[in-house]
C-alpha positions, 0 to 999 in steps of 0.5 A: 636028361629029364625024359620028355614025358617028365618036360611034357608033364612040367609044361602041362602043370605050368599050363595049369597054373596059368589057367587061373590067370585071364580076363574073365576071371583071375582065381585060384583052382583046387588042385594045382600044384604049389599054389600056396607058394606061387599064386600070390607072388605070380598076382605080384609079378604081373603087377611089377610087368604092369609098371616097367613097361606101361604098354603092359596093361593087364588086360594084355598080359592076362590075354598072353597067359591065357593063350599060353594056357590053352596051349600048355596041355598034353594034347598041344605039347605032343603034337608040337614034339612029334612034328619032328625027330627029337634025338639030341646026341647030348644036351647043348646050352642054347642062349635065347635073346629076346625081344620085349615088344609083348608079354612073354614074346620069347616063351615059345623059344624057352619052351623050345630049348627045354622040351627039347633036352637042352639048357637055356641060357636067356637075355631078357628085354628090359621091357619084360623081365618080371614074368618069365623068371617067374615062371621058370622058378615054378618050372623047377618046383614042379620039375626039380631036375630042370634046376642048373638047366635054366639060367638068365643073364644081363652080362654079355653073353658066353659058353653056349653052343647055339643061339636064338635071336630075336630083335630089330633089322638094326640088332639082327646085323649085330646078331649075325655078325656077333654069332656068326660062328655059332648054329643059330636063328636070327629074327629080323622085324616082320609085319602081318598084313590083312588082305581086303577083296569087298566080300567082307562080312561086318563080322570079320571086319570086327575080327579085324579089330582084334589083329590090328588093336591087340598089344595096341599092334605092337607084335609082329603078328598084328596087322599094320598093312591093308591090301585094298582094290583100286577105289575101296570104300573104307566105311565098312572097315571104319564099322569093325574098328569101332569095337576097340575105340575104347582104346584111346583111353589108354594114355600112352597109345592117346599120346601116339595118336596125337603126336603121329596125327600132327606129324601127318598133317604137318607133312600135309600128308592125306589121311582118313582117321576115326578119332582113334585109328589112322590110315595112310597110304603107304607102301612100307609095312612096319606103320607107327602106333595108332595107323594102318597104312594100305596099298591098293592092287590091281588084281588079285594074281599081281598081289599074290605074287608080291606077298610072295616076293616080300614074305621075308617082311611078313609074319602073318597075311590075314584074309578069306578064301585068298591065299594059302597058308592065310590066317582068318580075321581075328586069329592073328594072337591065337598061334598054334605051337607049331606055328613057328615065328618067320616060318623057321622050325625051331625044333627042327634047329634045336634037334639038329644042333 
């Protein structure tokens, strides 16, 4: 088995490699291992990822890479592994079924399995198939003992000991049936919400625009719903959203905006819009692209009860001094390594299989 320190060291080196790719500047940094082999090749994989999925803009891919580069350092990785007792009796093969809604959305599961000392069997989404295999190859170069511990497959999963699977509510039902005899983590659809109290600043709403528009709102950490006080005036909200007005220049986003607006107008729904975002009163949590749902609340205590009752549907609650474990405005897309999806501690699960 690869020592825990060697595993950490390999992911730290991967973080150093990823640090070269960001929206601010993409450039070679001296001293990064195997750059002569991998740097140009990864630029090509980024280009292929863009071509394969038009939601994966270069900006969104680089945003994701930059986030991971900040997390893959010795301090954060040590904090991750010391949060649980990592003593697996023996290495198991863990299948990971990945979603494809945002770039490298399955990387945390991939990291968790390998850092735990297990082998990983990856079934990727066809929407996000270019980046991770290349990064896995990089890991095998910096830590040759990872060879044989990482497998990618497009076939039906077989010969594995446990599974982590992420998908929609519909696919989750299939996963629950198909994997019922294996130790598993099955993740369903979740959305994130923001609670507006009326005490927000102009800067809070500008920051909230990051939570709404990053990845075009396709992530489970993307805010898709607002809870607002009765008779709330949305002017300050729309002013903050204006910081992301250029999003309508993306053709795919614009097409979704036009389509959903037409559907709402033909259905005679009441909605407010600003040319690139619509808001509609609706009790659902999952809103279409270019749309934010909102719901009025009468008092804060009832809202806190509702949020607790609906916690299985909610990934993040964005708020300002409102509720325990809230996320600050503008921070939903910057999770720490210990911010586990659905609140389920992946490392703890992996330490018990």
